[in-house]
N, C-alpha and C positions, 0 to 999 in steps of 0.2 A: 266393367265400364262399357256402356253401350256406344255404338259407333258415333252418334251425335255428340256425346260427351267427350269422346276422343278428339273430335274436330274442335270443340270448344277449348280443350287443353292445348291443342296445336296453335290456336290463335293466341292464347294467353302466354305461351312460351315463345311467341314470335316466329314459329316454324312455318306456318302457312296462313294465308290471308283468306280464309273461307268467306268472310263478309265482303269481299271485294265487290261483288255484284249482289244486288238485292232490290227490293221493291221501292226504290228511292225516288221514283217519279211521284210528283204530287197528283192528286185528282183534279185540282183546279189551280192554274196559275193566273188566269185572267181575273180581273176584279180584285187584285191584291194591292196592298200599299206599295210593295216593292216595284210593281210594274206601273205605278201611277206617276205620271209627270204632268198632271193637270195643275192649273194655277190655284184651284180651290180645294184640292184634296179629295175630289169626288172619284174615288177609285173604281166604283162600280160602273160608272159611265165612261171613264177614260178608255178602258179596254174591256169590251163586252164579249159575251160568248160568240156573237156573230162576227166580231172582228178577230177573234182568236185564231181562226184557221188561216188568216192571211198575214198576221203580224209575228215577226220573230221576237221571242221573249228576250229580255235583258238578263234576268236573274235565275231562271229555272225552266224546267219543262214539265209537261203534264201528259197523261195518257191513260187509256183503259187497260187494266191488268199489267201496268208497265213496270219495267226494271231498268236500272242503269248501273254503271260503276259508281263508286263512292265519291267521285268528283263530278259526276254527271257529265262526262265528256261524250259518252256513247249511250244512246237510249233505244229501247225496244218497247213497243206497245202494240195493242190490237186495234185495228180499224175494221169497220163493217159497213156494208151497204145492202139494203134489202131491195133496191131497185125502185123504191117508192119515195124515199126520203129526199128532201130538197138538197141535203148535204150529206157527206159521208159522216158516219158516226165514229169520230176520232177522239171525242172527249165527252164527259158526262155533262148533261144539261141540267140547269137549275135556275131558280129565280134569284135575282139580286135582292139585297136587303130592302130597297124601296119597293120592289115588285111584290114581294110576298106579304100576305096579310098577317103573317107572324114572322117576318124577317126572311133572311136568305134560306133557301130550301132546295136541295137537290131533288130532281124529279126522275130518278132512275132506280132500278132494283139491281143491286149487286151485293155480293156477299164474300167475305174473306173466310175461306173454309179450313185452310190448313197452312202451317208453316213451322219449320224447325227454326231455332234461333240463328243458325248459320245460313238459313235459306237454302239448305241442301235439297229440300223439297218444299214446294209451295203449290197451293191450289186456290183458285177463286172462280166465282160464277157471275156472269153478267146475263141479264134477261133482255133480249132485243126484240121489240115488236116487229111483226111482219108487215103491217100497214104503215103508212106515212106517220112519222112521229108528230104528235100534236103540239108543236112548239108554241104556236100562237094562242091556241085554246088555253093551254096551261097558264100562260102569262095573263091573258085577258080575264079568265074566270077568277084567278086568285086576286087580281087587281080589283075586281068588282066586289069581292067579299070583304067584310069588315073583321075586326079582331074578335067579334063575338061569334064568328062562324068558323067551322073547321077548314083546314087547308084542302084544296082541291088537288087530288093526287092522280098519278098516271093511271092507276087502276080504276079510278072513277070515270075516266073517259070511255071505258068499254073496249079499249084497244087490245086488251088481253083476253077478252071473251072468247070462248071456245078454244082456249089455249093457243091462240094464233100468235105465237112468239117462238123464238129460238132460245134454248138454254145453251150458253156458250161457256164451256169450262176451259180454263187455261191452267196448265200445270207446268212447273219448272222443276228440273232436277239437275244437280251439279255432278258431272262426272269428275271434275276437279275444280280448283278455285276459279279458273277462267275457261271452263268448258261446260256449257249450259244446254241441257236438253229441253226442248219446248214442245209440248203437246197441246193441241187445240182440238177439243171435241165439241161438235155442234149437234144438238138434238132439235128436231122439228117437233114441237109438242102439239102442233095443230092438226086439223082433220084433212088437210089437202097439201099436195106438194108446194114448196115455196122456194123462190129464188133467193140466193144469198151469195154476195161477194165477201170473201174473207181476206182481209188486207193486213197481215202482219207488217209493221212499219219499223224501220231502222233509220236513225238520224243522229247527227251530232248537234249538241247544244251550240248555238251560235256564240263563239268567243272572238270572232274576227271583225265584227262590224262596229266596235265601240272606240277604236282609236288607240288601243294599247298594244295589240299584237295582231298583225294582218295574216298570220299563218292560217291556212284553210285546209283541214283534213279532207279526205276523199273516200267516197264509196264508188265502186265500179263493178260492172258485171264481168264475170270471167268470160273468156273467149267462147267457152262451151255454152254460156248463158244458163248454167245450172247452179252457180254460186255467186255470192256477192263478196268482193274483197273489201276489207275495211282497213284503211291506213291512217294512223294517227301518230304524230310525232311523239306525244307524251304517253299515250296508252299502249302503243305497239300495234302490230298487225294481227287482225282477227279475220275470221271467215264466217259467213252465214250460209249454211247449207239448207236447202229447201227440198223436201221429199216431193215426188211427183213431177209434174211439168207445168209449173206456174209461169206467169209473165212477170217481168221485172219492170218497174216504172220508177224513174228518177227525176228529182227536181232539187231545188236548193232551199235550205232553211233560211229564207230571206223574206223580208217584208214586201208585200205587194202594195206599194204606195199608191199605185194608180187606182186600185179598187178602194182603198181605205180613205185616201185623201185627194184623189183626182190629180195626183202629181206623179212624177217619176219618168224614167227614160223609156227606151224601147222594150219590146216584149222580152221577158226573161222567164226562167223556170222558178217561180216563187214557191213559198211554203205551201200555198193552196193549189199547186199545180196538179197534183193527183186528183183532188176533188174536181178541178176544172176539166180534167181529161175524162174521168169516168162519168160524172154527173151531167156535165154541160157539153161533153163531146168536143172539147177544145183540144185538137191534136197537137197544137203548138205549145201546150202548157207543160209537157214533159220532154226531157232531153233525149233525143234519138241516139245520142252517143252512149247512153246508159251509164251515166256517171253524175255525181252530184254530192250533196251533203244530206239528202233525205231520199230514202228509197222505200218502195212497197213491193212485197211479194204478193202477186195478185192471183187468187184462186176464185173460181166462179162455179157454183154448184146449183143444181135444183135438188133440194133435199126432199125425199119422199115423206109423206105423212107418217109420223111416229118413228121415223128412221133417224140415223145419225151418221155423220162423217167425221173422220179423224185426220188431222194434219200433223206432220212432224217437221220440226226445224231444229237446227243445232248451231249454236253460236260458240265458237271456240277460237283460241289463240293459235295462230299458225295454220297448218294444214292437217287434216285428218283423212287417212286413206279411205276408210269405209265408214262414213259418219253414222249410218243407220244400222250397221250390222249388230251392234250391241245395245242399241237404243232402248228397246223394250225391256230387256233384262236389267239394264242399269236403272231405268226409271222405276221399275218394280222393286229393285233393291233399295233405292232411296225411300220409297214409300213405306216399305217394311221397316226400315230403320227409324222413320218418323213414328210409326206405330209403336215400336219398342220404346222409344224415348218417352212417349206420352203414357204408355202402360206403366213404366216405372214411376213417373210423376204422379199418376192418378191412382196409385195402389190403395189409398185410403178412401176413395170415392166409391160409393155403392150405387149401382144403377147405370145403365147405358146412357140415359138421358142426361144425368149430371155430368158424366164424362164428355158427352157431346157438347154441352153448353160450355164447359170449361175450356175444351180444346178450341172451339171456335172463338171464344173470348181472347184466348192467348194468340190465336192466329191473327185476329184483328189487331192486337197490340203490335205484333211483329210486321204485319203488312203496312201499318201506319207509320213506319219510318219514312222520312223524307230528307233528301238532300236540300238543305236550307242555306241559300246564298244571299247575303244582303250586307254590302259595305255601305254604311250610312253616309260616310264622308263622300264617297263617289256619287251616291244617289243625290245628295244635297248639291254637290258642285256640278254634276252632269259629266258626260264623257266627251273627250276631245273629238271623237269621230261623229258626234251627234249634235243637233241644235242644243243650245244651253237651256236648262229648265227655267221656269218662270222665277223672277226675283223673289216672289212671295214665299217660295219654298224655304229660303234662308231663315225666315221667321216663323215658319209653319211647323207642321207635324214632325216630332222627333228631332228638332234642330239641336237639342242639348245632348244628343247621343252620337255625336260625330266620331267617337272612338269605337263604336260598335261595328265589328267586322265578323260576320257569321259565314262560315263555309264548312258545314258539318252535316252528317247524317243525324237527324234529331227526331225524337218521338213526337208526333203531332196529335192534338186532340181529335181531329177529324180532317182528312186530307182534301175534303171538298168544302165543308162549311167553315172549318177553322184550319186552313192550310198554313199555319204559323204556330210556333211554340208559344205557350203561356206558362209563366213561372210556376204557379201553383198547380196547374194541370200536370205539368211535367213531373213535379215531385210525386204526385199520386201515381202517375204511369209507372214510375220506377219500382213500385212495390210488387205489382203482378209481374213486371218484366224480370224482377229478381228471381222469381220462381224458376224461370227457364234460362235466363242469361244474366247472372249477377254482374259479370264484367261489363256488359253493355249498360246495365242500370247504373253502375258506379260511374262509368264514363259520362253519362248524361248529367248526373248530379255534379260532377266535377266541372263540367262544361260551363254551366251558368255562373260559376264562381271565378272563371278565368278573367284576366284583366281586360281582354278584348270583348267580354260580355258585360261583366259587372261595371257599373258606373264608377268613376274615380271617387265619388262620395260614398260608395258602399251600397247603393241601391241595385237590386236585381232587375233586369229588364222584364216588364210585365208582358206585353204582346205588341205586335208591330203597329196596330192602329194607335197605340198610345203607350210607348215604352215607359213613360214616367208614371203611369197609373200604379195603383198599389194592390197587389195580391196578398192574401194572408201569408204570414211567414212560416211556411211548413217545410222549408228546405232542410232544416236540422232534423225534424221528425223523420222525414223520408230517408235522410242519410243514416240515421240510427237504425231504422227498420231494415234498410237494405244491408247495412253492416251485419245485423243480427241474422238475417236470412242467409247471407253469404257465409257467415261464421258457422252456422248450423250445417251447411252443405260441405264444409271443409273440416269436419270433426272438431269443432270448437276453436279453430284457429282463425282469428279475425284479421282483416286487412287493415293494419294500423296505419300504413302510409295513406290509404284512401281517407280514413277517418280523420287523420291529422291534417291532411291537405284541405279538406272541406271545412273543418273546424276553424282553421286560421282565417279563412276568407269570411266565414260567417261572423267572426268577431267584428269585422268591418260593417257587415250588414246589420247586426244587432245595434251597433252604435248609431248607424243611420236612423234606425227606427227611434231610438231614444232621443236623438238630437232633433229630428225632423217632425215626429208625429206625437210627441208629448208636449202639447202647446204650453201648458202652465208649469211643466216640470213636476207634476204631481203623480206621475206613474199612471196616468189615465190617458189612453191613446185615442187618436182620431185618424184612423187609417184610411177613411173614405169608404168607397163602396165595398172594398175587400172581397171582390168577386161574387158578392151576393146580390148584385144587380138591384132589383126593385124591392128588396125585402123590407125596406124602411118606408117611412112616411114621405121622405124627400129623397132626391138623388143625393146620396151622401158624398159624392165627388164634386158636386157643384156648389156654388154659393147658395146659402140658405135664404129662403124668402123672409125670414125673421132677422137675418144677420146672425153673427156669432158662430158657434161651432157645436158639434155633437160630441159629447163624451161617450165613447162607444163601449158597451159591455162586451161586444165580440172582439173589437180591436184590443182592448185591455186583456181579455182572456187569451187571445192568440199570443200576446207577448208574455203572459205568464207561462203558457205552454212552451214558448220558445226558450225562455230562461231555464225551464226544467230540462228541455232537450239538450241544451248546451251544457248544463250541469252534468247530465248523465254521460255525455260524450267526454267531458273533461275528466270525470272519475275513471272512465275506461282507459283514457290515455295516461292517467296518473299511476296506473298499475306498473308502468315501465318507466315513467318519468315523474318524480314527485313534484316537479315544478307546476304541473297541471292542477295540483290540489288548490293552489291559490285561485286559479280561474274557476274551478268548481265552487269555491267559496263565494266568488263574485256573483255567480249566477244564482246560487242559493239565496244570497242576500237580496238580490234584485227580485227574485220570485216573492220573497216575503214583503218587500215594499209594495209590489203590485197587489198582493193579497190584501194588504192594508187599504190600499186605494179602492179595491173592489168593494170593501165593506163600507167605506165612508168618504170617498173622494177627497182624500187629504184632510179629513176632519172638518170639511166645510159643506154645508148645504145638504142637498138630497142625495141619498145613496143610489148606486146602481142597483142594489138589492132592495126590492119592495117587500117590507115585512108583512103587509096585509095580503098581497097577492102571492107572496112567497115565490118570487120570480125575479130574474134580472131584466132590466130595461135600459135602453139608451137614455141619456139625459141631454136635453137641449139646453145649452147655455147661451143666453142672449147677450148683446153688447152691454146691457145695463146690469149684467151679472145675475139675472133671474135664472133659476134652474127648474126645468119641467121634465118629469119622466114621460117618455113617449111609450105609452103602455100598449105596444104591439107585442102580442105573445107569439114570438117567432123563434127560429133557430138561434138568433142572436142571444137569447136567454139560456139556451142549452149549451152553448159553446164553453162556458166555464167548466163543464164536466171534462173537457179535453185536457186541462192542466192538472195532471195527476202523475205521480211517480212513486214507485215503491223501491226502497233500498234495503238490502240485507244488512244485518248487523256486521257481517264480515267487512263491508265497505268501511264502516266507521272504525273498526279495529285496524284496518290496513292504512287508513288515511288520518294520521294524527293531527295534522294542521287543519284539515277540513273539519274534523270532529271538535277540535278546540274552538274554532270560530262558531260552530253550531252551538256549542255550550255557552259562548258569550251571548248569543241571542237569547238563549233560554233565561240567562240571568239578568240581562240588561234591557231587553225589549220584550217583556211579557205581553205588551199590547199587540205586538205583531205575532208572537208565537201562539197566542190564544185564538187567532183568526184562522189558523191552519188546523185541519181536522186531525186531532189526536196524534200529531207527529211526535210529541214527546213520549208517547206511550208505545208499547208494542203488544199487538194482540197475540203473538205467538212466541215472543221472546227472541225472534229472529228478524223481523221485518219492521220497517218504519214507513209511514205514509206521508207524502207531501201532496197537498191538494188545496185548491181554493175553497173547498166546501167542507164545513163541519158535517157530521153525520146527519143532523137535522136538515140542513140546507140540501144536502145530496138527496135525502129521502123526499123532500118537498119537490125538487125538480123531477125526480123519477116518477113521483106520483102523477104529475102532469104529463110527462113524456110518455108514460105507459097507459095513459087514459085514451081509449079508443074514440071518445067524443072530442078529443083534443089532438094530440100529436100522433098517436099510434094508429097506423093503418095496417091492413092485412099484408102490406107489402113494404113495411119499413116505417121510418119516422118522417112525418111531413115537415116541410120547412116553415109552415105557419099553422098555428092551432086552428082546428076546425070550428072552434067557438066563434071565430070571426065570420063564419058564414051567416049567422043570424045576428051577430053583434059586431058589425064593422067598427074599426077604430077610425075616428074622425078628429082631425086637428084643425083648428081655426086660426088663421093668421092673416092680418091685413085685408080682411074682407073676403078671403078665399078659404075654401074648405079642402083639406087633403085627406083622402080616404084610403084605408087599407082593408080589403075584403078577401076572404078565403077564396082562392081560385086554384082548384086542384090540377088543372091542365094548362092550356096555353094562356099566356098573359093577355090582359086587355089593356095594358099600358104600353106606351111608346118609349118608356124609360129604357135606356141602353138598346134601343132599336126594337124592343119588344120581342126578340127572338129567344129569350129565356125568361124563366119565371120562378121566383122564390117565394111566392105567396100561396103555397099549398102543396106543390109537388114533392116527390121523393128524389133526393139527390144522393148519389153513391158516396162521394168523398166524405161528407159530414156524417153520413150513416156509418161509414167504415170507422171513422174516428170515435164515434160513440161506442161501437162494438169493442174496439180496443180499450177504451177507457173503462168500460164495465169489466173487461177481463183483468185490468190492473187493479181496480177496486176489489175484485174478488180475490186476487192474489193476496191482498192484505187482510180482508175481512174473513175470508174462508167460507165454509159451507154453513156455518151457524147463522150467518147474517142473511136474512131473506126479506124480499120485498114483494108486495102484491103485484101480480102481473097476469093479465091486464088489470089495471086499477078497477076495483069494485067486483072482481071476479071471484074472490075468496080463495084464489090459488096463489100460493106463496112460493117463489123460486129464489135460488141463489143468484147472485149477480153474474156468475159464470153461465148459469142456465138461461138467464135473460139475454146475455150476449149471443148465445147459440140460437135462441128463439128469434132474435132480430136477424141473424144471419140466415136462418131458415125462411123467414118472411121475405127478405130481399131476394133470396134465391128463387122463391116461388114466382117471381115476376117472369122468369124465363122457362121454368120447368113445366111440363105438362101437369095439369091438375087432374082430379078424379074423372072429369068429363073429357079428358084428352086435349084440353085447351091450354094455350100459353097466354097468360094475362098481357104480356107485352104486345100481342097482336090486337088487343081490343076486340071490337065487334066485327072485324073484317073476316068474313067466313072463308074466303079463298085462302088467306094466310093460315087460318086455323086448321083447315081440313085438307086442302089440296096437297097430295103427296109431293108435288114439285115446289112447295113453299113451306110447309109446316115445320120442317126440321132445319131450315136456314134461319139462324137467329140474328136479329138486328140488336145492337147494343146502343140504345138511344142515349141522348144527353141527360134526360131526366124522365120521371115517370109520374103518371096521374096519381094524385094522392088518395083516390078512392078505388080506382079500378086496376091500377098497375099498368095501364096502357102506356106505351112508349111515346115520348113527346120530345120535340126539339130535333137536334141533329140526329139523323137516323142511323148513321154509321159510326157514331162517336164511341168507338171502343174505349179510347182515352181512359178517363178515370172510371168509367163504368166497367172497364176491364178488371176492377177490384173484385168483381164477381168470382174471378178465379180463386182469390184468397178466401172469400166468404164461403164458397162451397166447401172448402176444406175445414173452415171453422164449424160450419153447420154439421159436418160429418164427424166431428170430434166427439168421442163418447162422453 
């Protein structure tokens, strides 16, 4: 067992808390719902990037390459100043949702390069320009551009021309749980010497200004002025050691009300004091007594052209006699242990490039953990030590979620553009996380089912902008996948306690879906937008212009998948407790009822399945009971493929009650049984198939899905058929026309803010589910069942081979092609060929449907981290 796995075992056994410190600072706290106390819910304007340096945050902290303890009491991050910027670089800059021509958009280049699951070794890179950062230009030019134009990026300003920037690498290595080595290496990539102030920052999250506990911890310089003493009642006493001879600057993590609001008392040492001192020359802005709640270690260098400098710091509990005597050897040891950990994990991957991509993807998943603190009741009521929030808050955003109290380290979709958890994103995150840290993955899935997260009515919280919105019900799927990954890693022994705990809570969530989202009680579901944003003709979460509601092919299919997932979990639990056979029967029956509804909407009106097009469509049901198929050929019609399960004969032999009930359906409900693809038969004598699709329907969907003129791209399955490029779908209602057109890249719609697009791009979560479904269909049908792939090519492949082909195409987004280019970078030549860019991989939110170029949130490892699993599937013989 390698050293990192030993550490994971020590955590599991409760021996050592190796995860005590980690990358738990967010990349952006400003502009979030948590920090918004405005009367109108305008979070972006209430607390802006410009205000952030001067305002103490209520709910969390942010920083560049930052770490904190798991309660975020003590924080450490990187500050920089090139002598030209109008402010210190203490936080990443980006456009707010209203400023960006395609929504919110970070305008920095930074890369998560490495991390072990215990964060015993971590590495990241930030690229800092040497000229004044063009804040105003980026805002104004993007504001000027429309949705039909590309985003204006930092590299487009020319500020990085001639390599006039610093590469700033930050590495962390743990000597022990609470002893952290910090190495900062700065490279001047430019042709001339350049000035740089390096400002490692240490501070306490402000817990004393809100009226609950006035205790104030303290940072102070040692009498020798070579170390910073850290004293905290709850955390204990730590010391920060700084190599060399830097200066120490101290202020308070307090709001500068005079600057922000024109109010306040006499001069004090505010949060922006170090910025005031260095940039504006205000000598009264820092504490001459060298104490406070925020401190900076100030290094000042002129870095020669092409040269580098290295700084060393050490943050540890108590006192260390010679903090830098073993520093280099310890850091090298942790780096070597990380290499060994990943070498074991990547044994099946061929090629250095594939291993590089997977390791950086997993590093991004691990760096994207965030301490997420949000007590909604306190947020609604306000704090006793602060002015009361506006009365409108009580009837505004998230007022029904007063029970929700989050104070945990949680996996984020993207710590700048989406620095808040989202229910279905988190479920997908757990699948790649389980490859490296199944215990953490299991904890994340358990978390959202706890009573202080889950609504009393059974709903899972969607995301902080609107906790009551509805994400696809994938929690059961992720739970089963993580259970199986963990089981495989533990020689076939599954974590029954985990599976059982989540299962019981998901019973409540399943019933919420049935009771709240099946409007007519016909097993046809209306989940709303279901995370697919603008995929439909209308905003599916808003009142329809026609009135009525939409009977959703995807919502109904998600519920069929959910029923099968819960059935599979119940059967696993029934191996040790026969009582669960009854619950497995319940979900088996519910799946069959949904399968019947998918065929004929309760035997009334128009089907979700269109026999002429041989495709599934949403159905619009108006108040006068007219039903109209909305013939948008989209991912909505492919989602029925997700609802598939294969059961071995041994299951039926071992589960007599379950088998008896199944037989009852065979005998008494042949109308339902006939709708499910050959489940009465067995192709091998050993397996049975449960699916929404008979063989003909499955082949019909695959024919379209694998058609390169429709869904199949060189880089995966598009969210919308390319047929709508020349044949837009248009729906007329009340004198208005609603149009859906193939858009392979950025959205031209303001629906959901316009910062994501499901009308043509490639999205990893649904592609991953398609790959898994094909694998399960192949498990049943075997090698004799072949389908033409691509459609019209004359090449016939097994469903397993098609799954691997899809995984290969998706992997091809990131891997170098024959010309040495990575499609993810698009036509940006610097990223494609510059040795200081080309091997740093961004894991975007989604990808251009024709070129594979990355689109949307540029650091969203989140569900795109599924590439780690897909690379392994693609490498399977």
